[in-house]
C-alpha positions, 0 to 999 in steps of 0.5 A: 620937959616931961612926957605929959607936957610934950604930949600937950604940945604935940596935940596942940600942933596937930590940932592947929594943922587940922584946922589949917588943912580944913582951910586949905582944902576949902580954898583949893576946892578939894572937898574930898580932902575934908574926909581926913579933917572931919569924922564921918558922923561929924555935925556941922552948923554953918547957919550963922554965916548963911549956910546950912546945918547937917551931918558931914556927908550932907554938908560936904555935898553942899559945899561945891554948890555953895562956893561955886559962884565965888571966883576966889576966896580965902580962909585965914585962920588964927588965934587958936584956943584949944582945950585938950582933955585926953582924947577929946578937945574943944577949940575956938578959932578966928577966921578972916574970910575975904570973898570975891562976889560977882555982880549978878547984873554983870557989873564989876565984882566986889570983895566982901570980908567976913569975920567969924569964929569956928567953935569945934569939938575934936576927937583923937582917932587912930588916924589922928585928930578929927573934927567931931562938931563944928559951928560958926559964930558970926563976928562981922560982915563987911561989904556984903551986897544987899541982895546976898544978905537978903538971900542968906537972911543975914 
């Protein structure tokens, strides 16, 4: 295998690791770990699934509030599709996101299932690959309570 092919493999593995580190940081509620995932000036658009759009510092500050009412959730990522061009890359990643939703009236919690894609731009830095831009594309919502759909305008 030549050096260029080895570099493409290494880049792909590093990009997969980056996306997995994002999912693990979110699921552990370790939002400071996202500093090693996003560029400081990254732009993030979570509006497709009811979130906000903004620069990385604003979105990072919003995440604990937005996710704080969910007792548990998981972001399972896969179907990695990366297009690498030197020190830049794009990606489309599937995410299966079950979330436990407490009933605001005090009833039993339910689990909703969200399907989405992350659409990313990446940049290679001296510290490795980082996300420069991330947006979400909605695929499906299953078992999302009506009150939540109304609140999120979905």
